[in-house]
N, CA and C atoms as a LAMMPS dump frame, in Angstrom:
ITEM: TIMESTEP
0
ITEM: NUMBER OF ATOMS
219
ITEM: BOX BOUNDS ff ff ff
-5.0000000000000000e+02 5.0000000000000000e+02
-5.0000000000000000e+02 5.0000000000000000e+02
-5.0000000000000000e+02 5.0000000000000000e+02
ITEM: ATOMS id mol type element x y z
1 1 1 N -1.282 26.515 4.064
2 1 2 C -1.368 25.624 4.404
3 1 3 C -2.005 25.439 6.08
4 2 1 N -2.859 25.317 6.592
5 2 2 C -2.499 25.232 8.404
6 2 3 C -2.698 23.855 8.621
7 3 1 N -2.19 24.135 9.784
8 3 2 C -2.074 23.276 10.685
9 3 3 C -2.286 22.142 10.767
10 4 1 N -4.001 21.744 10.39
11 4 2 C -4.721 21.232 10.635
12 4 3 C -4.413 20.259 9.207
13 5 1 N -4.562 20.429 8.08
14 5 2 C -4.53 20.248 7.025
15 5 3 C -2.859 19.543 7.076
16 6 1 N -1.848 19.722 7.431
17 6 2 C -0.659 19.718 7.293
18 6 3 C -0.286 17.983 8.17
19 7 1 N -1.196 17.974 9.529
20 7 2 C -1.137 16.912 10.396
21 7 3 C -2.026 16.265 9.309
22 8 1 N -2.953 16.162 8.493
23 8 2 C -3.846 15.046 7.934
24 8 3 C -3.261 14.933 6.683
25 9 1 N -2.337 15.568 5.906
26 9 2 C -1.766 15.04 4.985
27 9 3 C -0.793 14.248 5.889
28 10 1 N -0.157 14.586 6.895
29 10 2 C 1.096 13.784 7.273
30 10 3 C 0.434 12.253 7.803
31 11 1 N -0.906 12.666 8.346
32 11 2 C -1.567 10.971 9.004
33 11 3 C -1.382 10.38 8.021
34 12 1 N -2.086 11.057 7.123
35 12 2 C -2.45 10.055 5.469
36 12 3 C -1.103 9.563 4.998
37 13 1 N -0.078 10.819 5.038
38 13 2 C 1.214 10.051 4.225
39 13 3 C 1.56 8.383 5.165
40 14 1 N 1.36 8.531 6.349
41 14 2 C 1.707 7.365 7.192
42 14 3 C 1.107 6.59 7.574
43 15 1 N -0.115 6.637 7.03
44 15 2 C -0.985 5.191 6.385
45 15 3 C -0.309 4.68 5.511
46 16 1 N -0.869 5.37 4.089
47 16 2 C 0.277 5.018 3.288
48 16 3 C 1.465 4.114 3.196
49 17 1 N 2.408 4.539 4.136
50 17 2 C 3.617 4.046 3.637
51 17 3 C 3.603 2.764 4.675
52 18 1 N 2.244 2.582 5.78
53 18 2 C 2.264 1.35 6.74
54 18 3 C 1.575 0.31 5.727
55 19 1 N 0.488 0.818 4.713
56 19 2 C -0.541 -0.332 4.128
57 19 3 C 1.382 -0.659 3.108
58 20 1 N 2.009 0.38 2.262
59 20 2 C 3.124 -0.461 1.926
60 20 3 C 4.021 -1.483 2.01
61 21 1 N 4.095 -1.105 3.446
62 21 2 C 5.425 -1.981 4.209
63 21 3 C 4.435 -3.313 4.87
64 22 1 N 3.705 -3.158 5.135
65 22 2 C 2.648 -4.173 5.502
66 22 3 C 2.429 -5.255 4.268
67 23 1 N 1.808 -4.606 3.167
68 23 2 C 2.007 -5.504 2.382
69 23 3 C 2.771 -6.073 1.854
70 24 1 N 4.014 -5.943 1.495
71 24 2 C 4.988 -6.289 0.924
72 24 3 C 5.587 -7.394 1.738
73 25 1 N 5.446 -7.093 3.138
74 25 2 C 5.483 -8.21 4.553
75 25 3 C 4.48 -9.288 4.073
76 26 1 N 3.377 -9.355 4.048
77 26 2 C 2.131 -10.312 3.849
78 26 3 C 2.75 -10.609 2.12
79 27 1 N 3.235 -9.837 1.457
80 27 2 C 2.86 -10.771 0.18
81 27 3 C 4.652 -12.246 0.221
82 28 1 N 5.303 -11.193 0.765
83 28 2 C 6.897 -11.908 0.823
84 28 3 C 6.319 -13.448 1.678
85 29 1 N 5.571 -12.875 2.691
86 29 2 C 5.722 -14.2 4.325
87 29 3 C 4.296 -15.018 2.85
88 30 1 N 3.929 -14.521 2.578
89 30 2 C 2.783 -15.237 1.481
90 30 3 C 3.042 -16.206 0.789
91 31 1 N 3.87 -15.42 -0.08
92 31 2 C 5.161 -16.6 -0.935
93 31 3 C 5.832 -17.583 -0.506
94 32 1 N 6.404 -17.358 0.471
95 32 2 C 7.498 -18.451 1.075
96 32 3 C 6.577 -19.001 1.705
97 33 1 N 5.548 -18.953 2.437
98 33 2 C 4.482 -20.086 2.96
99 33 3 C 3.815 -21.138 2.235
100 34 1 N 3.336 -20.28 1.296
101 34 2 C 2.82 -21.622 -0.161
102 34 3 C 4.066 -22.376 -0.882
103 35 1 N 5.247 -21.589 -0.989
104 35 2 C 5.873 -22.686 -1.365
105 35 3 C 5.884 -23.328 -0.492
106 36 1 N 6.521 -23.541 0.561
107 36 2 C 6.754 -24.486 1.712
108 36 3 C 5.559 -25.464 2.138
109 37 1 N 4.247 -24.99 1.805
110 37 2 C 3.183 -25.607 1.843
111 37 3 C 3.214 -26.768 0.501
112 38 1 N 3.408 -26.139 -0.776
113 38 2 C 2.885 -27.105 -1.614
114 38 3 C 1.536 -26.551 -2.188
115 39 1 N 1.426 -24.888 -2.259
116 39 2 C -0.059 -25.347 -2.564
117 39 3 C -0.319 -24.612 -3.916
118 40 1 N -1.537 -24.427 -3.992
119 40 2 C -1.11 -24.764 -6.263
120 40 3 C -1.026 -23.083 -6.193
121 41 1 N -0.472 -23.171 -7.87
122 41 2 C -0.128 -22.02 -8.022
123 41 3 C -1.427 -20.512 -8.154
124 42 1 N -2.492 -21.142 -8.327
125 42 2 C -3.311 -20.362 -8.708
126 42 3 C -3.766 -19.223 -7.037
127 43 1 N -3.089 -19.743 -5.809
128 43 2 C -3.573 -18.927 -4.657
129 43 3 C -2.078 -17.923 -4.378
130 44 1 N -1.417 -18.073 -5.12
131 44 2 C -0.335 -17.505 -5.604
132 44 3 C -0.669 -16.407 -6.479
133 45 1 N -0.781 -16.51 -7.055
134 45 2 C -1.783 -15.202 -8.113
135 45 3 C -2.957 -14.603 -7.661
136 46 1 N -3.766 -15.167 -6.548
137 46 2 C -4.713 -14.604 -5.818
138 46 3 C -3.741 -12.903 -5.153
139 47 1 N -2.898 -13.702 -4.002
140 47 2 C -1.668 -12.924 -3.538
141 47 3 C -1.285 -11.781 -4.35
142 48 1 N -0.929 -12.011 -4.937
143 48 2 C -0.126 -11.466 -6.39
144 48 3 C -1.079 -10.253 -6.328
145 49 1 N -2.354 -10.552 -6.784
146 49 2 C -3 -9.686 -7.037
147 49 3 C -3.783 -9.173 -6.206
148 50 1 N -3.739 -9.308 -5.019
149 50 2 C -4.147 -8.794 -3.997
150 50 3 C -3.343 -7.255 -3.326
151 51 1 N -1.618 -7.739 -3.688
152 51 2 C -0.736 -7.094 -3.425
153 51 3 C -1.043 -5.762 -4.143
154 52 1 N -0.973 -6.605 -5.604
155 52 2 C -0.902 -5.253 -6.757
156 52 3 C -2.258 -4.063 -6.475
157 53 1 N -3.643 -4.73 -5.714
158 53 2 C -4.919 -3.837 -5.776
159 53 3 C -4.37 -3.1 -4.404
160 54 1 N -3.747 -3.113 -3.515
161 54 2 C -2.588 -3.022 -2.453
162 54 3 C -2.018 -1.896 -2.822
163 55 1 N -1.175 -1.948 -3.529
164 55 2 C -0.417 -0.888 -4.183
165 55 3 C -0.821 0.127 -5.427
166 56 1 N -1.535 -0.433 -5.768
167 56 2 C -2.181 0.238 -7.216
168 56 3 C -3.504 2.031 -6.006
169 57 1 N -3.807 1.048 -4.673
170 57 2 C -4.251 1.794 -4.032
171 57 3 C -3.633 2.965 -3.154
172 58 1 N -2.515 2.459 -2.837
173 58 2 C -0.931 3.543 -2.185
174 58 3 C -1.02 4.454 -3.228
175 59 1 N -0.813 4.144 -4.641
176 59 2 C -0.487 4.673 -5.889
177 59 3 C -1.492 5.824 -5.833
178 60 1 N -2.957 5.667 -6.008
179 60 2 C -3.741 6.905 -5.868
180 60 3 C -3.999 7.528 -4.803
181 61 1 N -3.718 7.336 -3.64
182 61 2 C -3.561 7.843 -2.615
183 61 3 C -2.554 8.744 -2.611
184 62 1 N -1.211 8.331 -2.471
185 62 2 C 0.104 9.391 -2.902
186 62 3 C -0.373 9.942 -4.045
187 63 1 N -0.895 10.039 -4.942
188 63 2 C -0.853 10.963 -6.011
189 63 3 C -2.255 12.357 -5.369
190 64 1 N -3.025 11.716 -5.069
191 64 2 C -3.976 12.366 -4.497
192 64 3 C -3.079 13.377 -3.002
193 65 1 N -2.812 13.081 -2.815
194 65 2 C -1.631 13.749 -1.556
195 65 3 C -1.099 14.793 -2.192
196 66 1 N -0.515 14.258 -3.32
197 66 2 C 0.284 15.423 -3.917
198 66 3 C -0.046 16.309 -4.611
199 67 1 N -1.459 16.393 -5.166
200 67 2 C -2.416 17.611 -5.663
201 67 3 C -2.689 17.89 -4.741
202 68 1 N -2.915 17.944 -3.361
203 68 2 C -3.479 18.661 -2.586
204 68 3 C -2.257 19.69 -1.794
205 69 1 N -1.488 18.748 -1.696
206 69 2 C -0.25 19.693 -1.608
207 69 3 C 0.328 20.607 -2.469
208 70 1 N 0.045 20.321 -3.745
209 70 2 C 0.189 21.257 -4.385
210 70 3 C -0.859 22.238 -4.55
211 71 1 N -2.229 21.894 -4.432
212 71 2 C -2.63 22.754 -4.775
213 71 3 C -2.91 23.978 -3.631
214 72 1 N -2.819 23.506 -2.253
215 72 2 C -2.35 24.733 -1.078
216 72 3 C -1.411 25.475 -1.422
217 73 1 N -0.351 25.876 -1.98
218 73 2 C 0.92 25.962 -2.682
219 73 3 C 0.634 27.475 -2.895
């Protein structure tokens, strides 16, 4: 693999890790805040679905990274 490709893969990996960490922090904060404010449970469901969508996106990107890395060997 070229150095440019390695850097691109590393940059994408960092982005995915930030999305995963940020999603978990926001999701936990949303759950805590919703409980403190007494929000309707349907809002919690929306937060859960948004977190699931972010995690699914992360899984797809990680899978694509893995495929690109193994194809380059």
